[in-house]
N, C-alpha and C positions, 0 to 999 in steps of 0.2 A: 504494500500500500504506500504509494508515494504522495507526499504532501509538500508544502513549502513552509518555511519558517524564516522569520526576520532575524538576521544576525545581530547579537547584542553588541558586537564590536564595531562593525561598519554601517549597520542599519539597512543593508540590502537584503533582498529576498533570495533564498537558496533552496534547492531541493532538499527535502528532509525525509528519511526513511524511518523516522521515529526510533532511531538508534541513538543512544547517548553519546556515542563517539563520532557522529556525523559532523563534518566540517563544512564551513562556508566555502562556496565556490570562488569568492572574490578575495577574501583576506586569509583564508585557511585557519580561522579560529573555530573553536568548538561551538556548535549551535546551541547546545543545552549544557552549560557549565554546572548548573545545579544538580542535574542527574549524574554527571560524571563525578562530582564531589560526593554525592550520596553513595554511588557505587564503590568508590575508593574507601569511604568510611566503613561500608559494609564488609569489604574484603579485609580491612585492617582489624575490625572487630572479630571476624572469623579466625584470623591468625592468632589474635590474643587469646581467644577461647581455646584454640587448639594447644597453644603453649601452656596455658594455665592448667589444663587437665592431663598433661603428660609428665612422666617422671624422667628426669635426666639421670642416666646411669653413667658411671665412671667409664671413660673411654681409655683403652690401653693402646698406646702407639708402639708398634713393633720396633721402631727406631730408638726407643728410650733404653737406658742402661737396664741390666737385668734386675738390679735391686729395686729400682722404681717400679718396674713391671710387677715384681713380686709383691710389693706392698699395695699396689693398685689392685692386684687380683684378690688380696685379702679384703681390701675395702669393698670391692665389687661383690664378693661373696657375702659380706655382712649386709650390704645394701639389698641384695636379693633375698636374704633370709628375713630381713626386716619387712620388706614388701610382702613376702609370702605369709608371714605371721599376721600382719594387718589385714591382708586379703582374706585369710581364713577366719579371722574374728568377725569381719564384716559379713562374710558368707553365713557364719553361724548365727549372727544376730538376725539376718534376713530370713533364715530358715526357721528360727524360733518365733519370729514375728508372724510368720505364716501368710 
C-alpha cells in the first residue's frame, strides 16, 4: 500500500510505504522519526531484559596460564553448583505450591 507523507525536514511530499525506515526522496531524511525512535527504544528494552535474566558464567580462555585456568575452573564449578542448588529449591517450592 503506497501513500505519501510530508517530510519533517524539507517539507516536500514523498512516497511512503508506511515503513518507519522510509526516507525522503529529496533530502534523504527519515519520514517518520518518531516511529524509528520508538522502534530503537523497543529493541534496547528487549536487550536489557535479555541481559537482566541471564546468568554470566566465568569464561576460561585457553591462552591464560595454567594456574589461572585452574582457579577459574574451581570458580566455575562453584558457580554451577550454586545455580543448581537454587534451581532445585525453586523447583521444589513450585512443586509444593502445586
